[in-house]
C-alpha positions, 0 to 999 in steps of 0.5 A: 829759580823754581817759580820764576821761570816758565819753561813751557806753556800752551794755555794761550793758542794765539801767543803760542803761535805769535811767540818765538820764546817765552820771556821770563823776568829778569833781575835778582830774585830778591829784588827791592823793586819789581817793575811789571809791564804788559807783554813782551814786544818783538825785541824782547821775544827775539832776545828773551828779555823784557824791556830791552827795546826803546822802552827798555832804554828809557827805563834804563836811563830813568834808573841810572839818573836815580842811581840804579842799574838794571841789575838792581831791579827785577823786570817782568810782564803780565804776560810772557809771550808776545801777542800778534802784532804786539796788540794788548793781551786779552783778558783771558790771556792775562788771567792764563798767565796771572798765576805765573806773575803772582808766583813771581811776586811772591818769590821775589817778595819786593818792597815795592811793585811798579806797574808801567802803563795801563794793562799792568796797572788795571790788571794788578789793581783789579780796576779801571785806571787813568794812569796819566792822572794816577801816576805816583800813587800807591795802593796796597794790594794783596798777592797770596797771604801778603799785602804789597805796595804797588806804585803806579807809573805811565809806560816808559814808551808814553815818554817817546810819544808824548815828551810831556810824560817824561818828567812824570815817568822819571819822578815816579822812578825816583819815588820808587827808589826812595820808597824801596831805599834802593838809593845809595845817596847818590841822585845820579844825573838828571836830565830833565829839560834836556829835550 
């Protein structure tokens, strides 16, 4: 797993103080789809895996509905340590962790990178973004010597606080599966409208 797991890092003193562990990406090293979130939250910090809290359940459900499982995709974050009080990572913290993320993208070499929320979208696209308006759009971004397709998505937590985002999120996950050719022809169960 050379290049995928960070064993020790002291670049961000505030994050070193707030974390109980470094949370590396999880999932296949050759996944077709790589999801990129912002940073670990409390649950992720406790369990050592990204997206295992309520947002993770929303993501798992959306994957299942398009015939995928968590084991079929790779999930990581821009920053691998929990920021204090779950605040957004600072620009310096994002910059300090960027080489780890770029290395992971190059090693996994996915067909598609999906940004989950504003922070990873702006970080990877290197521009400001209105994620709710741009969800479902794809941009080509170069990481190292190769271009990658980046699909913009709202964060799964957005569906918990604004139910109107549920359909948007689920349609982006379905699009990701179709673009990456990751679906086996089964569409899974749709629970659009079950709220």
